[in-house]
N, C-alpha and C positions, 0 to 999 in steps of 0.2 A: 717864798717857795723853797722847798727842800727836796733833796733826793736821798734815798736810803739804799739798802742793799740791792734792790731791783733797779736802781738808777732811774726811778720814776718820779717825776715832779709831784709834789703834794704839799698841802698846808696842814699844819697840826694845831689843834686847839685843845688845851688842857681842860679836863673836867674834874672837879673836886669830888672824889667818890665818897668823902665823908659828909658832904653837903646833902641835906635831905633832897630827895628826888624832886619834890614839889617846888623847891627853890632853885633848881637848875634853870638854865636859859630856856626861853620859850622855843627857840629853834631846836634845841636838844630834845625837849619833851615832845615836840611835834614829829620828830624824825626817829627817835630811838624807841622802837616798837615796845621793848620791854623795860624802858627807862634805865638801861644799863649801858656801860661802856664795854667794848668799843662801838663806835658808830662811824661809818664811812659813807660819805656821799660820793657816789661814782656816777659821773655823767648825769647828775641831777637826781639820782635815785638813792634812797637810804639803804644801807646794808648793815645788818647787825649780826652778832655772834662771831667770835674770832675765827673759828675754822670755816664757817660758811663764807666769811669775807675772803679768807685765803683761797678757798676753792674758786670763788667767783673771779677774783683778780688774776689768779694763775691762768685760768681759762681765757679770760678776756685779753690779758696782756701777753699770753703765750710764754709765761715765765715759770720756772721752778715747779714744773708739773711732775717730774719724775718719769723718765722714759719717753720715748718718742711715739709709741703706739698708744693711741687714745684708749683702746680697750685692753692694753697689755697688762701683764702681771705686776709691773712696777707701779702703775697707776692705782691698781687695786690695793697694793701694799701701802702706798701713800695714804689712801683713804682709811685703811685700817688703823694706821698710826695716828691719824687725826682723831678718829673716834676714841682710840685708847687714851690719847692725851686728854680729851674732853672729860672722860669718865674717871681717869686715874690721876695723873699729875695735875691736871687743871682743876681738880677738886681738892686734893689733899694739900698741895704746896701753898696755893694762895691763902687758903683758910688758916693753915698753921702759921704761915708768915704773918698774916694780919693779926692773929691773936698774940703772937710772941712779940711782934714789933710795936703794936699799939696797946697791948695789955688791956684787953677789954673785960677781963674777969671770967674767962671761959672755964668751965668745969675741967679740972686736971685730968679726969678720966677721958674726956673728949680729946684733949690735947695729946694724951698718950696714944689714943686710938689713931688720930690723924698722923702722928709721927710714925707709928708702926706701919701704917698703910703706905705712907710716903717712902719709908725705907725699903719696903717690899717692892714698890714701883721702881725705885732707883736701882735695886738689884736686877730687876727685869731689863731695864734700859742698859745697865752696865754690861750684863751678859750679852745682850744683842750687839752692842757696839764692840765688845771684846771679840766677838765672832765675825764681825763684818769685815770683808776684805776691801770694800770700796771707800771706807772712811766716812760715809754718811749714813743716815738712817735707812735709806733705800738706795742701793746701788752705789755708783761712784760719782754722783753729782748731787749738788744741793737741791733740795726740794722744799715744798711748803711743809712737809713733815718735820724737817729739821728746824724750820722757823717756829713752828707751833710748839714743838717739844722743848726747844731751848729757852723760850721766852722767860718763864718764871725761874729757871734754874740759875740765872745770873744773880738771883736774890736768895739762894739757898741758905746762906749764912744768916739772913734775917729770920729764918725759921729755926735757927739753932743747930744746923747741920753743916758738916764740912764736906765740900765737893771732893776733897782728896780721898775720902772714904770710898769713892767710886771712880777709880783711875781711868777707866775707859770713857766714862762720861766727861771727866775733866779734860782728857786729851781731845775729845770731840769738840767741846766748847772752845778750847784753845784753837783748834783748826778753824772753827767758824769765825772766831774773832780775828783771824789772819786774812780772811777773804776781803777782796776789794769792796769798798763802800760799806763795810760793816761798821756799825756803831753800837755801843752799849745801850741797852734799853733806857737807862737813866738819861743818856744824852738825847735819845730819840724823843723822849717824852717831856723834854723841857720846852716850854712855850716860847 
């Protein structure tokens, strides 16, 4: 049993994403609706899709929601950033990282497009964080928006980019890593 940033007990099981989906465990295939990671079993029910999992757990555990008013503007901003992450960073960065780290022979034009898109997204994030007075994505406290956006950024160098090129993002990631119970994603994902 482990605890992470939310100080919530959990068990972790690694899934080899390079393994054909049809060869993954029967338990995984039965519960992972789209045959993808992540999969969380919460109180006996499977949850899939990273940001949907974050939203559900934040609500159920009353953690990292962003703001105290359930219908307040900070909650809406958290949801906006979750959707932005899904369609922007969550698309470009993991795909570029996978191609550059595992060298699967992707068309160079596609890699250039992914990198240009990612650089633009990092510029948006850097600008936002540079103007933020609270030190976090939304307001002055950690939210699931921070967790979602930070996830892949710890592997930016695997995609061939340097975090130092986005100083506000780098400072924000450093602040996150200094929080109690924080662990690097590599450490969290060790079985």
